[in-house]
N, C-alpha and C positions, 0 to 999 in steps of 0.2 A: 517364754523366758529370754527371747532377744529384747523385747520391751523392758523387760526388768534390768537386764544389763544396761540397756541404753538410759533408762531412767538413773542408775546408780552412777553412769559415767557423767549425766550432765550434773548431778549433785556434786561428784568430785572435782568437776571442772569449775563448777561454781565456787566451792572451797578454795579452789586454788587460786582463782582469780582474785579473792579477798586476802588470802594469806599474806601476810608482811605490810599489808596497808593500814595506817593509822590516820584518824582524823585529829589534826593538832588543833590546839586553843590554848589561850593563855589566861592566867590570873595574875593579875599584877606582872612582874617580871619573868614569871615562870612558865615555862612552855610543858605543856602536857598531851599525851595522845591517849586515844581509845581505839581499840581495834574497829575497823569500819564494818565488821558483820554485826554489830551490836546496833550500829546507827540506822534509824528509820529515815529522819529528815532533820533539817536545820531551819528554824523560824526565828524572826525577830521578836523581841520581849512583846508581851502582849498583856491585857489586863488579867491579875491573878486574884481569884476569890480565895481568901484566907479560911482556914478550916481550924477549929479550935483543938486544942490538946494533942497537936502533932509536935513531933520534934522542931526545934526553932529553924532548923536549916531546911526544913519541909516548908516551903512559902506557901502552899495551897494548891488549888486548882486551875487549870486553864480549859477552855472548851475549843478543842483542834477539828473543826468540820465536824461537829455533833459529836465527838468522841472526848469524853474527860479524862485529862492527864493531869496527873499529880506533878509537880515541878519542884526542884529541890535546888537551893542555892549552892553551888559545889564550893564557894569562898567561905560559907558558914560551915558546910561539912568537914572542911579542912581545919577549921578553927580559926580562919583569918577573918581579918575585921572586914564588916559590911561595907560596901560602896554603894552610892546612888547609879542606878541603873542608867544607860545612856544608849545613843543611837548604834554604838558598835557592841551592846550587850545583845547576847543570843541565846538561844534555848536550843539545845541539842538533844532531840527525842530519841530514846534508845529503847531496846526490848531486853529486859532482864526479870528473870524468876516469872515468866508468864504475865509480865507487867510492862506497860509503856510507861515512861516516867521522862519528863522534861530535865535536863541538866542546865542551869543557869549558868554561863559563862561569860567572863568579860568580853572576850573575842574568839572568835573561829579564825584559823589562819588559812590551812589546806589540807589535803589529804597527801600523805607522803608513803613511800615505800621505805621500810628498812628492813635491809637483808639481816637474816638469823643470826650471822656473824657479827654484826654490829648491834646485838642485843644482848645484855648481862643482867645478873641478877643484882638487886641493890645491894651496896655494902651494907655489913653489919657493923653498925656504929659502936654500940656498946650493949653489954648485956642488959636484958629488960627492954630496950628499945626495939619496937617493930613498927614501921609504917604498913599498916594493913591494906591500904589503898593503893601502895604502888606495887606492881607486880614486876616490872623489870624496868631497866633504864635504856634507850635507844641512844645509840651516837648517830648525829646525823651532821657530817663535817665536823666543824668546831664546836657544834652545839650538842646540848643533852636535852631530850625529851623524857620526861617521867611518864611511863606507861602504866596507866591505871588499871586496876583489877575491877572491873564494871560489876561483877558479881558481888564484891564487898562494900560498894559504895551505900548500899540499903542492905540493913541487916534484916534477919528473918522476921523479928518482931514488927519493924518499922513496915515492912513490905505486907505483914498481916495486917496491920492498922488501916494503910492505904487500901488495901484490898477492901475492907470492909466498907469504906468510904464510896467507893466508886461501883 
C-alpha cells in the first residue's frame, strides 16, 4: 500500500512540475505555445521521405534513431504560406493519440511558465468562426502566446492514415 501511495505521489509531483509550462515557438510573426507534457524532444530539420496520398501538411516521415516519425508542417496545417526551411527550422517531436509526430516550425524560442490567471479562453470573433487549434491565450508581459490544443492538430482520420503507414 505504501508503495502505491509513493508511486501516486511521484506521478502527481511530475504532473505538477509540468503544469503551466509551455514550449514556445514561432511561425512568422506569431508566437505559439504547446504544453510541455506533450513534447518529447526538439531536433533540427532533416531529410524527409515523402509519402503519397497524405494531406499536404503531412510532409512525410523521418528516421529518428531507428524510429519512424511522421512530420507535419504546422504552417501548412494552419493554412499559411509555405516557406523554405533553414537553419532555424526545427522539428518538435510530440506524443498525441498514441502516436509520435514531428511538428515543423520556423523556430523554437524557450520553455516558459504561464500562470493560470494569465491564461484565457480565445475570444469569440463572430458566429461560425472557431479556431479549433487554439486552446487558450497566454499573456506573457506585453506579449500574447497562442496556446495550441495538440489533440486537435491531427484529426482522427489523419492519425489513422499515419498509423497504417508506420
